[in-house]
N, C-alpha and C positions, 0 to 999 in steps of 0.2 A: 503494499499499500504505500503510494507517495501522498504526503500531506502536502497542501497549497497553502501553508501558514508560514510567517515568519515573526519573530519577534516585533512587538510593536502592532500587528495587525488587531482591528476590532472585530470582535465575533459573539455570536449567542448560540445558545444551547436552544433548538426550536422545541425540544420537550419540556424545558423548565424556562420559558421565556420570563418568570417572575425574578431570575437571577439576574436579568437585565444585560447590559452590553458589557463585554469582558476585553482585555487587553491582553494578548498573547505574551508571556513572560519569558518562556523557554519551551524548547520541543527537545527531547530526547528519545528516539525512536518512535513508538506509536503514543507515547504519553506527552500531553501539551499542558502546561501550568499557565493558567488563565488568572487574570484578577479580575472579578466581577463586582460591578458596582454595588450590587444588593446582598452578596453573600461571601465577598472576600475572595481569597486564593483558593482554587480548586486545582486539583491535577486531575485530567481528564484522559481516560484511556479510549482513544478514539476507535479502538475495534469495538467497543460496546456503547459508546456515545458518539452522536454527530455533532460536530461544530460548524456553523455556516458562518461565512464572512459577512460584515455589516456592508450592504451596499452604499458606498458613500454618497451616491447620488440622492439618496432619500434624507 
């Protein structure tokens, strides 16, 4: 699996939108550390949880 994320990218978890927008902090293999505005730092295993980039145009 190739992740299309870089540190600094803005992302959200479509299955937990209440977490708010997060900023990617680091990526190690399939684990992405994201600092979310409503729940703080989470380590996301992208095999189990989908992250989507925030559309900068919106």
